[in-house]
Structures are given as C-alpha cells and as structure tokens.
N, C-alpha and C positions, 0 to 999 in steps of 0.2 A: 504494500500500500504506500501511496505517496500523498502527502498533504501539501497543497499549494495555496498561498494567500493571493486571491484575486485582487484584493485591495492593494497589496504591495506591487503586484505586476501592473496594475492600472497606473499607479504613481510612476513607476519606472518607465513605462511606455509613453506616458504623457511627457515626461522629462526628456526622453530621447527624441520625441517628435519635434521638439523645438528646433533642433539643429539638423533634422533629417530632410533630405530632398523630398519635395512634395508635401512636407508638413505632416507626415504620418509614418508610423512604425508598427511592426507586428511581431509577436512571439507566439509560436505554436506551443501550447502547454500540454496538449494530449493529442495522440494520433499523428496523422500526417498524410501525405499523398498516397501511401501504400495501404492505409487503413480506410475503413468505411466511415468512421467517426473522426472528425477533426475539430479541436477547440483552440481558438486563437484569440489572444488579447491584442486589440488594436488601439493605439493611441493616436490622437489627431489634435492639431492646433486649430483654433477658431478659423474658419474660412477654408480649411483644407477640404479636398474632395477626392473621393474614390470614384473615378470616372465610371460611366455606365459599363456594366459587364454582365456576363451570363451567370446564372445560378447553377453551380455544379451539382446540386442535389437539394434535399430538404435542408432549410437553414433557418436559424433564429439569431437575433441580435439582442443581447441583454446589456443595457446601458449601465455601466459601473460608476461612471462619473460624468458630469456635464450634460450637454444636450446635443442631439444630432437630428438630421432629417434623412429619411429613406424615401427615395423617389422612384416611381415606376411610371413611364410615359407621362401622362398629365395628372397623375395622382401623387400625393406625398403624405407622409406621416411624420410628425415631430415626436421625439421621445426624450424623456428626462431620466435622470438617475433612477434605477429600479424598474424602468419599463422594459417589457419584453416585446419585441416585434417579430412576427412570423414573416419571413421574407417570401414575397410572392414568387412563383415559378416563372419568372420572366426577367428580361434585362432590367437592371436597376442601378442606382448610384447612391452614395452616402456622402453627406456634407456635414461637417462639424459646425454647429451653430454657435458653440463656444468650445473651449478646450474640453476634450472628452476622451473617454476610454470605454471600450465595449468588448464583450465576450461574443465572438462569432462562433457559432456551433453549426457544423455542416455534416450531414450524413449523405455521402455520395450515393447516387442512384447507380445501380449496376446495369 
C-alpha cells in the first residue's frame, strides 16, 4: 500500500506551474499509459489553458485547489475546490480561472 497526500502534490504542482512552459505541470500519481486507470495531479496558473483535445476514455476532474473551466464546443462548466466534473466523451479544453490544481482520473477504453 502507498499513501499519497493530494494536498501536498497540489501545492507542489501549482508551484512548478509558475515557471513551466504553458503555465501548467502534471505528475502521474497512479497508473500510466500501460494501465487502464491513470490518476494525474495537474497544476495550472491563472489564465493557462489545456488546448482542446480528445478524451482517451472515461474521465473525471476533481478540483483540489482554485477554480477552472471545462469547455466542450459551446458549453462550459466552472468548478471550484471540491467539485467533481465528469468529462464528456468529446473534444474538450480546460482553462484555469485562477491558480488551480486538479486530480485527473482516466480509465482508458479498450
């Protein structure tokens, strides 16, 4: 068994995002490309954006700190700390409305 502090990882990734290209960083804390389940903590500075991309499988976004916006076509959802978004199965983007960190959980479809 392994215990991981999501709060500590959120602080770390938010700190790293300040100097990262594109204003965002990520650290996979469980799983990976060779696994079905992958969990990644992403840190973003206010105004940073993850450009529109495909959904690799079923996915959720749990906001650990700050605020963000998930957009799909002409729809968007704003989320605050503690909110869980279920990512639609379509192209989407993420924008940091303020400095934020979130846990992205993906279960790849086979």
